[in-house]
PDB file of all heavy atoms in Angstrom:
ATOM      1  N   MET A   1     -94.605 -68.959 -63.368  1.00  0.00           N
ATOM      2  CA  MET A   1     -95.704 -68.024 -63.609  1.00  0.00           C
ATOM      3  C   MET A   1     -95.939 -67.126 -62.389  1.00  0.00           C
ATOM      4  O   MET A   1     -96.160 -65.938 -62.531  1.00  0.00           O
ATOM      5  CB  MET A   1     -96.968 -68.826 -63.920  1.00  0.00           C
ATOM      6  CG  MET A   1     -98.135 -67.967 -64.356  1.00  0.00           C
ATOM      7  SD  MET A   1     -97.766 -67.170 -65.933  1.00  0.00           S
ATOM      8  CE  MET A   1     -99.219 -66.196 -66.155  1.00  0.00           C
ATOM      9  N   LYS A   2     -95.859 -67.713 -61.197  1.00  0.00           N
ATOM     10  CA  LYS A   2     -96.058 -66.915 -59.986  1.00  0.00           C
ATOM     11  C   LYS A   2     -94.984 -65.845 -59.851  1.00  0.00           C
ATOM     12  O   LYS A   2     -95.256 -64.738 -59.395  1.00  0.00           O
ATOM     13  CB  LYS A   2     -96.043 -67.822 -58.752  1.00  0.00           C
ATOM     14  CG  LYS A   2     -97.309 -68.630 -58.589  1.00  0.00           C
ATOM     15  CD  LYS A   2     -97.288 -69.426 -57.299  1.00  0.00           C
ATOM     16  CE  LYS A   2     -98.556 -70.236 -57.153  1.00  0.00           C
ATOM     17  NZ  LYS A   2     -98.533 -71.047 -55.931  1.00  0.00           N
ATOM     18  N   LYS A   3     -93.750 -66.187 -60.252  1.00  0.00           N
ATOM     19  CA  LYS A   3     -92.670 -65.196 -60.182  1.00  0.00           C
ATOM     20  C   LYS A   3     -92.970 -64.011 -61.090  1.00  0.00           C
ATOM     21  O   LYS A   3     -92.712 -62.857 -60.731  1.00  0.00           O
ATOM     22  CB  LYS A   3     -91.338 -65.833 -60.592  1.00  0.00           C
ATOM     23  CG  LYS A   3     -90.730 -66.714 -59.532  1.00  0.00           C
ATOM     24  CD  LYS A   3     -89.364 -67.196 -59.979  1.00  0.00           C
ATOM     25  CE  LYS A   3     -88.740 -68.089 -58.923  1.00  0.00           C
ATOM     26  NZ  LYS A   3     -87.430 -68.589 -59.353  1.00  0.00           N
ATOM     27  N   LEU A   4     -93.504 -64.296 -62.270  1.00  0.00           N
ATOM     28  CA  LEU A   4     -93.827 -63.228 -63.220  1.00  0.00           C
ATOM     29  C   LEU A   4     -94.904 -62.307 -62.652  1.00  0.00           C
ATOM     30  O   LEU A   4     -94.799 -61.082 -62.744  1.00  0.00           O
ATOM     31  CB  LEU A   4     -94.293 -63.847 -64.538  1.00  0.00           C
ATOM     32  CG  LEU A   4     -94.420 -62.890 -65.719  1.00  0.00           C
ATOM     33  CD1 LEU A   4     -93.063 -62.281 -66.036  1.00  0.00           C
ATOM     34  CD2 LEU A   4     -94.937 -63.646 -66.928  1.00  0.00           C
ATOM     35  N   ILE A   5     -95.907 -62.889 -62.037  1.00  0.00           N
ATOM     36  CA  ILE A   5     -96.979 -62.086 -61.439  1.00  0.00           C
ATOM     37  C   ILE A   5     -96.426 -61.251 -60.291  1.00  0.00           C
ATOM     38  O   ILE A   5     -96.727 -60.061 -60.172  1.00  0.00           O
ATOM     39  CB  ILE A   5     -98.130 -62.995 -60.968  1.00  0.00           C
ATOM     40  CG1 ILE A   5     -98.804 -63.634 -62.187  1.00  0.00           C
ATOM     41  CG2 ILE A   5     -99.137 -62.200 -60.152  1.00  0.00           C
ATOM     42  CD1 ILE A   5     -99.835 -64.684 -61.831  1.00  0.00           C
ATOM     43  N   ALA A   6     -95.602 -61.858 -59.458  1.00  0.00           N
ATOM     44  CA  ALA A   6     -95.008 -61.130 -58.333  1.00  0.00           C
ATOM     45  C   ALA A   6     -94.157 -59.974 -58.839  1.00  0.00           C
ATOM     46  O   ALA A   6     -94.196 -58.868 -58.283  1.00  0.00           O
ATOM     47  CB  ALA A   6     -94.178 -62.078 -57.479  1.00  0.00           C
ATOM     48  N   LEU A   7     -93.393 -60.210 -59.896  1.00  0.00           N
ATOM     49  CA  LEU A   7     -92.550 -59.164 -60.470  1.00  0.00           C
ATOM     50  C   LEU A   7     -93.407 -58.019 -60.998  1.00  0.00           C
ATOM     51  O   LEU A   7     -93.078 -56.845 -60.792  1.00  0.00           O
ATOM     52  CB  LEU A   7     -91.699 -59.758 -61.598  1.00  0.00           C
ATOM     53  CG  LEU A   7     -90.640 -58.835 -62.195  1.00  0.00           C
ATOM     54  CD1 LEU A   7     -89.605 -58.472 -61.137  1.00  0.00           C
ATOM     55  CD2 LEU A   7     -89.959 -59.521 -63.374  1.00  0.00           C
ATOM     56  N   ALA A   8     -94.518 -58.343 -61.649  1.00  0.00           N
ATOM     57  CA  ALA A   8     -95.414 -57.317 -62.169  1.00  0.00           C
ATOM     58  C   ALA A   8     -96.018 -56.500 -61.025  1.00  0.00           C
ATOM     59  O   ALA A   8     -96.134 -55.272 -61.128  1.00  0.00           O
ATOM     60  CB  ALA A   8     -96.510 -57.962 -63.003  1.00  0.00           C
ATOM     61  N   VAL A   9     -96.380 -57.157 -59.940  1.00  0.00           N
ATOM     62  CA  VAL A   9     -96.946 -56.453 -58.785  1.00  0.00           C
ATOM     63  C   VAL A   9     -95.916 -55.503 -58.186  1.00  0.00           C
ATOM     64  O   VAL A   9     -96.217 -54.346 -57.879  1.00  0.00           O
ATOM     65  CB  VAL A   9     -97.441 -57.468 -57.728  1.00  0.00           C
ATOM     66  CG1 VAL A   9     -97.765 -56.767 -56.415  1.00  0.00           C
ATOM     67  CG2 VAL A   9     -98.653 -58.224 -58.259  1.00  0.00           C
ATOM     68  N   VAL A  10     -94.686 -55.973 -58.033  1.00  0.00           N
ATOM     69  CA  VAL A  10     -93.628 -55.124 -57.468  1.00  0.00           C
ATOM     70  C   VAL A  10     -93.363 -53.928 -58.378  1.00  0.00           C
ATOM     71  O   VAL A  10     -93.248 -52.795 -57.909  1.00  0.00           O
ATOM     72  CB  VAL A  10     -92.339 -55.960 -57.248  1.00  0.00           C
ATOM     73  CG1 VAL A  10     -91.168 -55.054 -56.922  1.00  0.00           C
ATOM     74  CG2 VAL A  10     -92.569 -56.971 -56.134  1.00  0.00           C
ATOM     75  N   ALA A  11     -93.276 -54.181 -59.689  1.00  0.00           N
ATOM     76  CA  ALA A  11     -93.030 -53.094 -60.633  1.00  0.00           C
ATOM     77  C   ALA A  11     -94.166 -52.065 -60.576  1.00  0.00           C
ATOM     78  O   ALA A  11     -93.912 -50.857 -60.614  1.00  0.00           O
ATOM     79  CB  ALA A  11     -92.883 -53.652 -62.044  1.00  0.00           C
ATOM     80  N   GLY A  12     -95.392 -52.535 -60.491  1.00  0.00           N
ATOM     81  CA  GLY A  12     -96.526 -51.631 -60.396  1.00  0.00           C
ATOM     82  C   GLY A  12     -96.473 -50.788 -59.130  1.00  0.00           C
ATOM     83  O   GLY A  12     -96.753 -49.589 -59.163  1.00  0.00           O
ATOM     84  N   ALA A  13     -96.096 -51.403 -58.028  1.00  0.00           N
ATOM     85  CA  ALA A  13     -96.007 -50.673 -56.765  1.00  0.00           C
ATOM     86  C   ALA A  13     -94.920 -49.602 -56.831  1.00  0.00           C
ATOM     87  O   ALA A  13     -95.117 -48.473 -56.365  1.00  0.00           O
ATOM     88  CB  ALA A  13     -95.724 -51.646 -55.622  1.00  0.00           C
ATOM     89  N   VAL A  14     -93.794 -49.946 -57.423  1.00  0.00           N
ATOM     90  CA  VAL A  14     -92.692 -48.979 -57.555  1.00  0.00           C
ATOM     91  C   VAL A  14     -93.130 -47.801 -58.417  1.00  0.00           C
ATOM     92  O   VAL A  14     -92.895 -46.643 -58.058  1.00  0.00           O
ATOM     93  CB  VAL A  14     -91.436 -49.665 -58.143  1.00  0.00           C
ATOM     94  CG1 VAL A  14     -90.391 -48.634 -58.543  1.00  0.00           C
ATOM     95  CG2 VAL A  14     -90.857 -50.646 -57.124  1.00  0.00           C
ATOM     96  N   LEU A  15     -93.771 -48.084 -59.537  1.00  0.00           N
ATOM     97  CA  LEU A  15     -94.256 -47.002 -60.407  1.00  0.00           C
ATOM     98  C   LEU A  15     -95.246 -46.110 -59.677  1.00  0.00           C
ATOM     99  O   LEU A  15     -95.195 -44.883 -59.794  1.00  0.00           O
ATOM    100  CB  LEU A  15     -94.921 -47.592 -61.654  1.00  0.00           C
ATOM    101  CG  LEU A  15     -93.990 -47.928 -62.810  1.00  0.00           C
ATOM    102  CD1 LEU A  15     -94.774 -48.615 -63.919  1.00  0.00           C
ATOM    103  CD2 LEU A  15     -93.312 -46.686 -63.345  1.00  0.00           C
ATOM    104  N   PHE A  16     -96.141 -46.727 -58.912  1.00  0.00           N
ATOM    105  CA  PHE A  16     -97.140 -45.963 -58.167  1.00  0.00           C
ATOM    106  C   PHE A  16     -96.466 -45.002 -57.184  1.00  0.00           C
ATOM    107  O   PHE A  16     -96.806 -43.821 -57.118  1.00  0.00           O
ATOM    108  CB  PHE A  16     -98.062 -46.929 -57.425  1.00  0.00           C
ATOM    109  CG  PHE A  16     -99.075 -46.240 -56.556  1.00  0.00           C
ATOM    110  CD1 PHE A  16    -100.182 -45.627 -57.117  1.00  0.00           C
ATOM    111  CD2 PHE A  16     -98.913 -46.210 -55.180  1.00  0.00           C
ATOM    112  CE1 PHE A  16    -101.117 -44.983 -56.325  1.00  0.00           C
ATOM    113  CE2 PHE A  16     -99.841 -45.563 -54.379  1.00  0.00           C
ATOM    114  CZ  PHE A  16    -100.944 -44.951 -54.952  1.00  0.00           C
ATOM    115  N   VAL A  17     -95.478 -45.511 -56.450  1.00  0.00           N
ATOM    116  CA  VAL A  17     -94.784 -44.685 -55.456  1.00  0.00           C
ATOM    117  C   VAL A  17     -94.019 -43.551 -56.131  1.00  0.00           C
ATOM    118  O   VAL A  17     -94.057 -42.405 -55.678  1.00  0.00           O
ATOM    119  CB  VAL A  17     -93.842 -45.568 -54.598  1.00  0.00           C
ATOM    120  CG1 VAL A  17     -92.920 -44.706 -53.750  1.00  0.00           C
ATOM    121  CG2 VAL A  17     -94.668 -46.494 -53.713  1.00  0.00           C
ATOM    122  N   VAL A  18     -93.343 -43.864 -57.225  1.00  0.00           N
ATOM    123  CA  VAL A  18     -92.562 -42.835 -57.932  1.00  0.00           C
ATOM    124  C   VAL A  18     -93.479 -41.734 -58.456  1.00  0.00           C
ATOM    125  O   VAL A  18     -93.187 -40.552 -58.299  1.00  0.00           O
ATOM    126  CB  VAL A  18     -91.749 -43.472 -59.083  1.00  0.00           C
ATOM    127  CG1 VAL A  18     -91.181 -42.404 -60.009  1.00  0.00           C
ATOM    128  CG2 VAL A  18     -90.620 -44.331 -58.519  1.00  0.00           C
ATOM    129  N   ARG A  19     -94.603 -42.132 -59.050  1.00  0.00           N
ATOM    130  CA  ARG A  19     -95.537 -41.125 -59.572  1.00  0.00           C
ATOM    131  C   ARG A  19     -96.114 -40.274 -58.467  1.00  0.00           C
ATOM    132  O   ARG A  19     -96.265 -39.058 -58.607  1.00  0.00           O
ATOM    133  CB  ARG A  19     -96.674 -41.812 -60.329  1.00  0.00           C
ATOM    134  CG  ARG A  19     -96.273 -42.284 -61.685  1.00  0.00           C
ATOM    135  CD  ARG A  19     -97.463 -42.828 -62.438  1.00  0.00           C
ATOM    136  NE  ARG A  19     -97.069 -43.290 -63.764  1.00  0.00           N
ATOM    137  CZ  ARG A  19     -97.876 -43.940 -64.579  1.00  0.00           C
ATOM    138  NH1 ARG A  19     -99.096 -44.229 -64.202  1.00  0.00           N
ATOM    139  NH2 ARG A  19     -97.456 -44.312 -65.766  1.00  0.00           N
ATOM    140  N   ARG A  20     -96.433 -40.909 -57.331  1.00  0.00           N
ATOM    141  CA  ARG A  20     -97.007 -40.161 -56.208  1.00  0.00           C
ATOM    142  C   ARG A  20     -95.987 -39.160 -55.664  1.00  0.00           C
ATOM    143  O   ARG A  20     -96.325 -38.020 -55.348  1.00  0.00           O
ATOM    144  CB  ARG A  20     -97.450 -41.136 -55.111  1.00  0.00           C
ATOM    145  CG  ARG A  20     -98.400 -40.502 -54.129  1.00  0.00           C
ATOM    146  CD  ARG A  20     -98.912 -41.504 -53.146  1.00  0.00           C
ATOM    147  NE  ARG A  20     -97.801 -42.002 -52.342  1.00  0.00           N
ATOM    148  CZ  ARG A  20     -97.910 -42.935 -51.414  1.00  0.00           C
ATOM    149  NH1 ARG A  20     -99.071 -43.496 -51.202  1.00  0.00           N
ATOM    150  NH2 ARG A  20     -96.870 -43.319 -50.725  1.00  0.00           N
ATOM    151  N   ASN A  21     -94.723 -39.580 -55.576  1.00  0.00           N
ATOM    152  CA  ASN A  21     -93.687 -38.681 -55.077  1.00  0.00           C
ATOM    153  C   ASN A  21     -93.474 -37.503 -56.023  1.00  0.00           C
ATOM    154  O   ASN A  21     -93.274 -36.376 -55.571  1.00  0.00           O
ATOM    155  CB  ASN A  21     -92.366 -39.444 -54.885  1.00  0.00           C
ATOM    156  CG  ASN A  21     -92.409 -40.331 -53.658  1.00  0.00           C
ATOM    157  OD1 ASN A  21     -93.305 -40.229 -52.827  1.00  0.00           O
ATOM    158  ND2 ASN A  21     -91.433 -41.217 -53.543  1.00  0.00           N
ATOM    159  N   ARG A  22     -93.500 -37.775 -57.328  1.00  0.00           N
ATOM    160  CA  ARG A  22     -93.338 -36.689 -58.298  1.00  0.00           C
ATOM    161  C   ARG A  22     -94.492 -35.699 -58.193  1.00  0.00           C
ATOM    162  O   ARG A  22     -94.280 -34.488 -58.270  1.00  0.00           O
ATOM    163  CB  ARG A  22     -93.280 -37.255 -59.722  1.00  0.00           C
ATOM    164  CG  ARG A  22     -91.919 -37.760 -60.087  1.00  0.00           C
ATOM    165  CD  ARG A  22     -91.790 -37.929 -61.584  1.00  0.00           C
ATOM    166  NE  ARG A  22     -90.578 -38.661 -61.886  1.00  0.00           N
ATOM    167  CZ  ARG A  22     -90.467 -39.534 -62.876  1.00  0.00           C
ATOM    168  NH1 ARG A  22     -91.497 -39.774 -63.651  1.00  0.00           N
ATOM    169  NH2 ARG A  22     -89.331 -40.150 -63.091  1.00  0.00           N
ATOM    170  N   ALA A  23     -95.707 -36.212 -58.041  1.00  0.00           N
ATOM    171  CA  ALA A  23     -96.872 -35.345 -57.925  1.00  0.00           C
ATOM    172  C   ALA A  23     -96.768 -34.498 -56.659  1.00  0.00           C
ATOM    173  O   ALA A  23     -97.074 -33.304 -56.679  1.00  0.00           O
ATOM    174  CB  ALA A  23     -98.149 -36.169 -57.919  1.00  0.00           C
ATOM    175  N   ALA A  24     -96.336 -35.100 -55.579  1.00  0.00           N
ATOM    176  CA  ALA A  24     -96.201 -34.362 -54.323  1.00  0.00           C
ATOM    177  C   ALA A  24     -95.140 -33.275 -54.448  1.00  0.00           C
ATOM    178  O   ALA A  24     -95.317 -32.158 -53.957  1.00  0.00           O
ATOM    179  CB  ALA A  24     -95.843 -35.329 -53.192  1.00  0.00           C
ATOM    180  N   LYS A  25     -94.032 -33.578 -55.123  1.00  0.00           N
ATOM    181  CA  LYS A  25     -92.970 -32.586 -55.301  1.00  0.00           C
ATOM    182  C   LYS A  25     -93.460 -31.441 -56.176  1.00  0.00           C
ATOM    183  O   LYS A  25     -93.200 -30.277 -55.879  1.00  0.00           O
ATOM    184  CB  LYS A  25     -91.737 -33.239 -55.927  1.00  0.00           C
ATOM    185  CG  LYS A  25     -90.571 -32.280 -56.064  1.00  0.00           C
ATOM    186  CD  LYS A  25     -89.408 -32.923 -56.788  1.00  0.00           C
ATOM    187  CE  LYS A  25     -88.221 -31.991 -56.874  1.00  0.00           C
ATOM    188  NZ  LYS A  25     -88.530 -30.694 -57.494  1.00  0.00           N
ATOM    189  N   ALA A  26     -94.176 -31.762 -57.245  1.00  0.00           N
ATOM    190  CA  ALA A  26     -94.701 -30.717 -58.120  1.00  0.00           C
ATOM    191  C   ALA A  26     -95.671 -29.822 -57.363  1.00  0.00           C
ATOM    192  O   ALA A  26     -95.641 -28.594 -57.523  1.00  0.00           O
ATOM    193  CB  ALA A  26     -95.390 -31.353 -59.327  1.00  0.00           C
ATOM    194  N   GLU A  27     -96.507 -30.426 -56.535  1.00  0.00           N
ATOM    195  CA  GLU A  27     -97.467 -29.631 -55.761  1.00  0.00           C
ATOM    196  C   GLU A  27     -96.733 -28.738 -54.758  1.00  0.00           C
ATOM    197  O   GLU A  27     -97.079 -27.572 -54.583  1.00  0.00           O
ATOM    198  CB  GLU A  27     -98.437 -30.552 -55.035  1.00  0.00           C
ATOM    199  CG  GLU A  27     -99.565 -29.792 -54.366  1.00  0.00           C
ATOM    200  CD  GLU A  27    -100.596 -30.715 -53.743  1.00  0.00           C
ATOM    201  OE1 GLU A  27    -100.540 -31.932 -53.988  1.00  0.00           O
ATOM    202  OE2 GLU A  27    -101.449 -30.199 -53.017  1.00  0.00           O
ATOM    203  N   ALA A  28     -95.704 -29.274 -54.131  1.00  0.00           N
ATOM    204  CA  ALA A  28     -94.935 -28.488 -53.169  1.00  0.00           C
ATOM    205  C   ALA A  28     -94.235 -27.318 -53.865  1.00  0.00           C
ATOM    206  O   ALA A  28     -94.204 -26.203 -53.336  1.00  0.00           O
ATOM    207  CB  ALA A  28     -93.906 -29.379 -52.471  1.00  0.00           C
ATOM    208  N   ASP A  29     -93.695 -27.578 -55.057  1.00  0.00           N
ATOM    209  CA  ASP A  29     -93.042 -26.503 -55.802  1.00  0.00           C
ATOM    210  C   ASP A  29     -94.044 -25.407 -56.177  1.00  0.00           C
ATOM    211  O   ASP A  29     -93.743 -24.219 -56.073  1.00  0.00           O
ATOM    212  CB  ASP A  29     -92.384 -27.058 -57.071  1.00  0.00           C
ATOM    213  CG  ASP A  29     -91.140 -27.885 -56.755  1.00  0.00           C
ATOM    214  OD1 ASP A  29     -90.635 -27.791 -55.620  1.00  0.00           O
ATOM    215  OD2 ASP A  29     -90.682 -28.619 -57.652  1.00  0.00           O
ATOM    216  N   LEU A  30     -95.230 -25.833 -56.627  1.00  0.00           N
ATOM    217  CA  LEU A  30     -96.263 -24.856 -56.976  1.00  0.00           C
ATOM    218  C   LEU A  30     -96.654 -24.036 -55.757  1.00  0.00           C
ATOM    219  O   LEU A  30     -96.798 -22.812 -55.836  1.00  0.00           O
ATOM    220  CB  LEU A  30     -97.499 -25.583 -57.510  1.00  0.00           C
ATOM    221  CG  LEU A  30     -97.539 -25.845 -59.007  1.00  0.00           C
ATOM    222  CD1 LEU A  30     -98.772 -26.667 -59.343  1.00  0.00           C
ATOM    223  CD2 LEU A  30     -97.550 -24.551 -59.791  1.00  0.00           C
ATOM    224  N   TRP A  31     -96.834 -24.707 -54.630  1.00  0.00           N
ATOM    225  CA  TRP A  31     -97.236 -24.012 -53.410  1.00  0.00           C
ATOM    226  C   TRP A  31     -96.175 -23.006 -52.977  1.00  0.00           C
ATOM    227  O   TRP A  31     -96.470 -21.879 -52.625  1.00  0.00           O
ATOM    228  CB  TRP A  31     -97.488 -25.046 -52.313  1.00  0.00           C
ATOM    229  CG  TRP A  31     -98.021 -24.445 -51.050  1.00  0.00           C
ATOM    230  CD1 TRP A  31     -97.329 -24.225 -49.907  1.00  0.00           C
ATOM    231  CD2 TRP A  31     -99.349 -23.975 -50.821  1.00  0.00           C
ATOM    232  NE1 TRP A  31     -98.152 -23.656 -48.972  1.00  0.00           N
ATOM    233  CE2 TRP A  31     -99.392 -23.489 -49.506  1.00  0.00           C
ATOM    234  CE3 TRP A  31    -100.499 -23.908 -51.602  1.00  0.00           C
ATOM    235  CZ2 TRP A  31    -100.544 -22.948 -48.959  1.00  0.00           C
ATOM    236  CZ3 TRP A  31    -101.651 -23.376 -51.046  1.00  0.00           C
ATOM    237  CH2 TRP A  31    -101.678 -22.901 -49.750  1.00  0.00           C
ATOM    238  N   ARG A  32     -94.900 -23.436 -53.050  1.00  0.00           N
ATOM    239  CA  ARG A  32     -93.800 -22.562 -52.668  1.00  0.00           C
ATOM    240  C   ARG A  32     -93.756 -21.346 -53.594  1.00  0.00           C
ATOM    241  O   ARG A  32     -93.560 -20.214 -53.144  1.00  0.00           O
ATOM    242  CB  ARG A  32     -92.480 -23.336 -52.712  1.00  0.00           C
ATOM    243  CG  ARG A  32     -91.292 -22.535 -52.217  1.00  0.00           C
ATOM    244  CD  ARG A  32     -90.075 -23.400 -51.946  1.00  0.00           C
ATOM    245  NE  ARG A  32     -89.824 -24.390 -52.985  1.00  0.00           N
ATOM    246  CZ  ARG A  32     -89.964 -25.698 -52.821  1.00  0.00           C
ATOM    247  NH1 ARG A  32     -90.377 -26.176 -51.658  1.00  0.00           N
ATOM    248  NH2 ARG A  32     -89.685 -26.527 -53.806  1.00  0.00           N
ATOM    249  N   GLU A  33     -93.968 -21.582 -54.887  1.00  0.00           N
ATOM    250  CA  GLU A  33     -93.944 -20.480 -55.856  1.00  0.00           C
ATOM    251  C   GLU A  33     -95.109 -19.515 -55.612  1.00  0.00           C
ATOM    252  O   GLU A  33     -94.950 -18.301 -55.695  1.00  0.00           O
ATOM    253  CB  GLU A  33     -94.026 -21.053 -57.264  1.00  0.00           C
ATOM    254  CG  GLU A  33     -93.792 -20.047 -58.361  1.00  0.00           C
ATOM    255  CD  GLU A  33     -93.801 -20.686 -59.740  1.00  0.00           C
ATOM    256  OE1 GLU A  33     -93.243 -21.785 -59.877  1.00  0.00           O
ATOM    257  OE2 GLU A  33     -94.388 -20.068 -60.646  1.00  0.00           O
ATOM    258  N   ALA A  34     -96.281 -20.074 -55.301  1.00  0.00           N
ATOM    259  CA  ALA A  34     -97.474 -19.259 -55.112  1.00  0.00           C
ATOM    260  C   ALA A  34     -97.391 -18.434 -53.828  1.00  0.00           C
ATOM    261  O   ALA A  34     -97.945 -17.332 -53.758  1.00  0.00           O
ATOM    262  CB  ALA A  34     -98.712 -20.139 -55.086  1.00  0.00           C
ATOM    263  N   THR A  35     -96.734 -18.963 -52.821  1.00  0.00           N
ATOM    264  CA  THR A  35     -96.704 -18.278 -51.539  1.00  0.00           C
ATOM    265  C   THR A  35     -95.411 -17.480 -51.317  1.00  0.00           C
ATOM    266  O   THR A  35     -95.259 -16.825 -50.298  1.00  0.00           O
ATOM    267  CB  THR A  35     -96.878 -19.284 -50.387  1.00  0.00           C
ATOM    268  OG1 THR A  35     -95.827 -20.259 -50.468  1.00  0.00           O
ATOM    269  CG2 THR A  35     -98.216 -19.959 -50.457  1.00  0.00           C
ATOM    270  N   ALA A  36     -94.496 -17.555 -52.295  1.00  0.00           N
ATOM    271  CA  ALA A  36     -93.242 -16.809 -52.157  1.00  0.00           C
ATOM    272  C   ALA A  36     -93.524 -15.304 -52.249  1.00  0.00           C
ATOM    273  O   ALA A  36     -94.404 -14.875 -52.985  1.00  0.00           O
ATOM    274  CB  ALA A  36     -92.263 -17.231 -53.254  1.00  0.00           C
ATOM    275  N   GLU A  37     -92.782 -14.534 -51.487  1.00  0.00           N
ATOM    276  CA  GLU A  37     -92.951 -13.095 -51.541  1.00  0.00           C
ATOM    277  C   GLU A  37     -92.339 -12.561 -52.824  1.00  0.00           C
ATOM    278  O   GLU A  37     -91.217 -12.925 -53.191  1.00  0.00           O
ATOM    279  CB  GLU A  37     -92.294 -12.436 -50.329  1.00  0.00           C
ATOM    280  CG  GLU A  37     -92.969 -12.801 -49.025  1.00  0.00           C
ATOM    281  CD  GLU A  37     -92.358 -12.077 -47.850  1.00  0.00           C
ATOM    282  OE1 GLU A  37     -91.690 -11.049 -48.076  1.00  0.00           O
ATOM    283  OE2 GLU A  37     -92.532 -12.566 -46.730  1.00  0.00           O
ATOM    284  N   ALA A  38     -93.052 -11.699 -53.503  1.00  0.00           N
ATOM    285  CA  ALA A  38     -92.573 -11.142 -54.750  1.00  0.00           C
ATOM    286  C   ALA A  38     -91.417 -10.223 -54.446  1.00  0.00           C
ATOM    287  O   ALA A  38     -90.496 -10.069 -55.170  1.00  0.00           O
ATOM    288  CB  ALA A  38     -93.686 -10.384 -55.464  1.00  0.00           C
TER     289      ALA A  38
END
């Protein structure tokens, strides 16, 4: 049972990091697009 809980915690942490990285990349892309010279 402890292994299952540990696995769930690790999976949750990985998902959190992946989502945060995607959000940061999207924000960076938006910023680059907004500040690019026409």
